[in-house]
C-alpha positions in Angstrom: 47.1 -35.6 -9.2 47.5 -38.9 -11.0 50.2 -38.8 -13.6 49.9 -42.3 -14.7 50.3 -42.5 -18.5 47.3 -44.0 -20.5 47.6 -47.4 -22.3 48.5 -47.7 -26.0 44.8 -48.1 -27.1 43.8 -44.8 -25.5 46.9 -43.0 -26.9 46.3 -44.3 -30.5 42.6 -43.4 -30.2 43.5 -39.9 -29.2 46.2 -39.6 -32.0 43.7 -41.0 -34.5 41.3 -38.2 -33.5 44.0 -35.6 -33.7 45.0 -36.4 -37.2 41.5 -35.7 -38.3 42.4 -32.0 -38.0 42.5 -29.8 -41.1 45.7 -29.1 -42.8 46.8 -27.0 -45.7 46.0 -29.1 -48.9 45.4 -32.0 -46.6 49.3 -32.6 -46.4 49.0 -33.7 -42.8 52.4 -32.3 -42.0 53.0 -33.8 -38.6 54.3 -36.8 -36.8 54.0 -38.0 -33.2 56.5 -39.8 -31.0 55.5 -41.7 -27.9 57.6 -42.0 -24.9 57.1 -43.9 -21.6 55.2 -40.9 -19.9 54.8 -38.3 -22.6 53.8 -37.8 -26.3 55.5 -35.4 -28.6 54.2 -33.5 -31.7 56.7 -32.8 -34.5 56.3 -30.7 -37.8 57.2 -32.7 -40.8 59.3 -30.2 -43.1 59.3 -32.9 -45.9 55.7 -32.0 -46.3 56.2 -28.2 -46.6 54.4 -26.7 -49.6 57.4 -24.6 -51.1 55.2 -22.4 -53.4 52.1 -22.1 -51.3 53.6 -21.8 -47.9 57.4 -20.9 -48.2 58.0 -19.8 -44.7 55.9 -22.6 -43.2 53.2 -20.7 -41.5 50.5 -22.9 -42.8 52.4 -25.8 -41.8 52.7 -24.8 -38.2 49.0 -23.8 -38.1 48.1 -27.2 -39.4 50.1 -28.8 -36.6 48.4 -26.5 -34.1 45.0 -27.7 -35.2 46.1 -31.3 -34.7 47.4 -30.5 -31.2 44.0 -29.0 -30.1 42.2 -32.0 -31.6 44.6 -34.1 -29.5 43.8 -32.1 -26.3 40.1 -32.5 -26.9 40.3 -36.2 -27.7 42.3 -36.9 -24.4 39.9 -34.7 -22.4 36.9 -36.8 -23.6 38.7 -39.9 -22.9 39.4 -38.9 -19.3 42.9 -37.4 -19.6 43.8 -33.7 -19.2 46.6 -32.7 -21.5 49.5 -30.4 -20.1 51.2 -29.0 -23.2 54.8 -27.7 -23.3 55.0 -25.7 -26.5 58.3 -25.5 -28.4 60.1 -27.3 -25.6 63.5 -27.4 -27.2 64.9 -24.2 -28.7 67.6 -26.3 -30.6 64.9 -28.5 -32.2 62.4 -26.0 -34.0 60.4 -28.8 -35.5 59.6 -30.2 -32.0 56.4 -28.2 -31.5 55.0 -29.8 -28.3 55.6 -32.2 -25.5 52.4 -33.4 -23.8 52.1 -35.0 -20.3 48.8 -36.3 -19.2 46.7 -36.3 -15.9 43.6 -38.2 -15.0 40.5 -36.0 -15.6 36.7 -36.1 -15.6 35.4 -35.0 -18.9 33.0 -32.0 -19.2 29.9 -32.0 -21.3 31.6 -29.4 -23.5 34.5 -31.5 -24.0 32.5 -34.5 -24.9 30.5 -32.4 -27.4 33.7 -31.0 -29.0 35.2 -34.5 -29.3 32.0 -35.7 -31.0 32.4 -32.8 -33.5 35.9 -34.1 -34.5 34.5 -37.0 -36.9 31.6 -34.9 -38.3 33.8 -31.9 -39.2 34.3 -31.4 -42.9 35.9 -28.6 -45.0 32.9 -27.5 -47.0 33.8 -25.3 -50.0 30.3 -25.1 -51.3 27.9 -22.1 -51.1 26.0 -21.4 -47.9 22.3 -20.9 -47.6 20.4 -17.6 -47.0 19.9 -18.4 -43.2 21.7 -15.9 -41.0 24.2 -17.2 -38.5 23.1 -16.0 -35.0 25.3 -13.4 -33.3 25.5 -15.7 -30.2 27.1 -18.4 -32.3 29.8 -15.9 -33.6 30.3 -14.8 -30.0 30.8 -18.4 -28.7 33.4 -19.0 -31.5 35.2 -15.9 -30.5 35.3 -17.1 -26.9 36.7 -20.4 -28.0 39.5 -18.5 -29.9 40.1 -16.3 -26.9 40.7 -19.2 -24.6 43.6 -20.2 -27.0 45.2 -16.7 -26.7 44.0 -15.4 -30.1 41.4 -12.9 -31.3 38.5 -13.8 -33.7 36.9 -11.0 -35.5 33.7 -11.2 -37.6 34.5 -9.1 -40.7 31.9 -6.7 -41.8 31.4 -3.5 -43.8 34.5 -1.8 -45.2 36.8 -4.5 -43.6 34.9 -7.2 -45.5 35.4 -5.3 -48.8 39.1 -5.1 -48.0 39.3 -8.8 -47.2 37.3 -9.7 -50.3 39.7 -7.7 -52.4 42.7 -9.4 -50.8 41.2 -12.8 -51.6 40.7 -11.7 -55.1 44.1 -10.3 -55.5 45.8 -13.4 -54.0 44.0 -15.6 -56.3 44.9 -13.5 -59.4 48.5 -13.4 -58.3 48.6 -17.2 -57.8 46.8 -17.8 -61.2 49.8 -16.1 -62.8 52.3 -18.2 -60.9 53.2 -21.5 -62.9 55.1 -23.0 -60.1 52.2 -22.4 -57.7 49.7 -23.9 -60.2 52.0 -27.0 -60.6 52.1 -27.4 -56.8 48.4 -27.1 -56.4 47.6 -29.6 -59.1 49.9 -31.9 -57.6 48.3 -31.8 -54.2 44.7 -31.9 -55.4 42.3 -33.8 -57.7 43.2 -37.0 -55.7 41.1 -40.2 -55.9 42.7 -42.9 -54.0 45.6 -41.2 -52.1 45.7 -41.0 -48.3 46.6 -37.3 -48.5 45.9 -34.4 -50.7 42.7 -32.8 -51.6 40.1 -35.3 -53.1 38.4 -34.5 -56.3 35.0 -35.5 -54.8 35.4 -32.9 -52.1 36.0 -29.8 -54.3 33.5 -27.9 -56.3 34.5 -26.0 -59.6 35.3 -22.3 -59.0 32.2 -20.1 -58.6 32.2 -17.4 -61.4 29.2 -15.6 -60.1 29.8 -11.9 -59.9 30.6 -11.0 -56.2 31.3 -14.5 -55.2 34.5 -15.1 -53.2 37.3 -16.5 -55.3 38.4 -20.0 -54.3 41.5 -22.0 -55.1 41.2 -23.8 -58.5 41.7 -27.3 -57.3 42.4 -30.0 -59.9 39.4 -32.1 -61.2 36.7 -30.7 -59.1 33.8 -33.2 -58.9 31.7 -31.8 -56.1 28.4 -30.3 -57.3 26.7 -27.2 -55.7 23.6 -28.1 -53.9 20.6 -27.7 -56.0 19.1 -24.3 -56.3 21.9 -22.9 -54.0 22.5 -19.4 -55.4 25.5 -17.2 -54.8 23.5 -14.1 -54.3 21.7 -15.8 -51.3 24.9 -16.8 -49.6 24.9 -15.6 -46.1 28.6 -16.5 -45.4 30.2 -15.0 -42.3 33.8 -14.2 -42.8 36.0 -14.6 -39.6 39.6 -13.6 -39.3 41.7 -15.1 -36.5 44.7 -13.0 -35.4 47.5 -12.9 -32.8 49.5 -10.3 -31.0 52.8 -11.6 -32.2 53.9 -13.6 -35.3 56.5 -16.1 -33.9 56.4 -19.8 -34.2 54.5 -20.3 -30.9 51.8 -17.6 -31.9 51.2 -19.6 -35.1 51.0 -22.8 -33.3 48.4 -21.3 -30.9 46.5 -19.8 -33.9 46.3 -23.3 -35.3 44.9 -24.6 -32.0 42.4 -21.7 -32.1 41.4 -22.6 -35.6 40.5 -26.1 -34.3 38.6 -24.6 -31.3 36.6 -22.4 -33.7 35.9 -25.1 -36.2 34.7 -27.7 -33.7 32.5 -25.0 -32.0 30.9 -24.2 -35.4 30.3 -27.8 -36.1 28.7 -28.5 -32.7 26.2 -25.7 -33.7 25.5 -27.5 -37.0 27.4 -24.8 -39.1 29.5 -25.6 -42.1 32.9 -24.1 -42.3 35.9 -23.7 -44.6 39.5 -22.4 -43.7 41.0 -20.0 -46.1 44.7 -18.9 -46.0 45.4 -17.9 -49.6 45.1 -14.1 -48.9 47.6 -14.5 -46.0 50.2 -16.5 -48.1 51.6 -13.5 -49.9 53.4 -11.2 -47.6 52.4 -7.8 -49.1 48.7 -8.9 -49.4 48.8 -10.1 -45.8 50.1 -6.7 -44.8 47.0 -5.1 -46.3 44.7 -7.5 -44.1 46.8 -6.5 -41.2 46.2 -2.9 -41.9 42.6 -2.7 -43.0 41.0 -5.7 -41.3 42.8 -6.8 -38.0 44.0 -3.3 -37.0 47.6 -4.1 -36.6 47.4 -7.7 -35.1 48.8 -10.4 -37.3 46.2 -12.4 -39.4 46.7 -16.0 -39.2 43.4 -17.7 -40.5 40.3 -16.7 -42.4 37.3 -18.8 -41.9 34.1 -19.0 -44.2 31.2 -20.0 -41.8 27.5 -20.6 -42.5 24.6 -22.9 -42.8 24.7 -25.6 -45.5 21.6 -25.5 -47.8 19.0 -27.9 -46.5 19.3 -30.1 -49.6 23.1 -30.3 -49.6 24.3 -33.8 -49.7 26.7 -34.9 -46.8 30.3 -34.6 -47.7 32.6 -37.7 -47.6 35.5 -37.6 -45.1 38.8 -36.7 -46.5 41.4 -39.5 -46.4 44.1 -39.7 -43.7 47.5 -41.5 -43.6 47.8 -44.7 -41.7 48.4 -44.1 -38.1 51.6 -46.2 -38.3 53.0 -43.8 -40.6 52.7 -40.8 -38.2 53.0 -42.4 -34.6 56.3 -44.1 -33.7 58.3 -44.7 -30.4 60.3 -41.7 -29.1 63.5 -43.5 -30.0 62.6 -43.5 -33.8 64.9 -41.3 -35.8 63.3 -38.1 -37.0 64.7 -38.7 -40.5 62.4 -41.7 -41.0 59.5 -39.2 -41.3 61.4 -36.5 -43.4 62.6 -38.8 -46.1 59.8 -38.1 -48.8 
């Protein structure tokens, strides 16, 4: 097995694809350090959302999504990633050490990598077209390969999940500190991070519509003639058997796998974490939706209306800000 490390161009290409991963409020809470024969992923606690994500669960999920994007990017470039998760117990922000072996890409890996630059978080309404059961099963298999469970939420479980989404939104609406943090990280126009105004629609006040975060200065219009009552959104919940840091990291990797699989089918998608950010509401989802396993992510998946305009890509920080030599001091990244 050839363990020669790829050249700088290949590494930078893979990391540039990795940082296209979705993250909570597009905070991009990660940094990468490159050694002579390994690459390392760290969480950036300086980008923790203290009101939205006080225990850092969403932060670790976001880093997990970037880790899976990296694995797929390297695979398509001809390198298999061997991942050592949480390699140093004394350094909890060191989430993964990655070594690489030469590898012949598969068609599935190339297709998944091609989905990375196309994927968008689409918060708009979906069309009335039904998502085929086979697509949902394929997404479930992708999640299972990452050690997680993906459940399509139906019937009474969907009612309980929708109720949890509504209650979390109502609770956050009454929290001034949360609203201030949300406004600070959204409504962006020229920033390399945060949620751009052009990518968020106004809240949908149609009776029965799922509540969404009220991002600042929403400028994205709903597709013409898209009606909330015709929206055939599939709600998916991704859960894990445990709720430790490694489980959350794997849940982030699974989130990436599901989103890229959905995109490869042509589906639009939107991650939701709001109902899981309040402990007591998350407990209700655990009890009524996932049957005791720990819910880590909710996903909206469906077909975009035929007349929906393409979404612009959300911005990303410069690669030089997140990729440095292994010898670089961690405080360089955390002093924000």
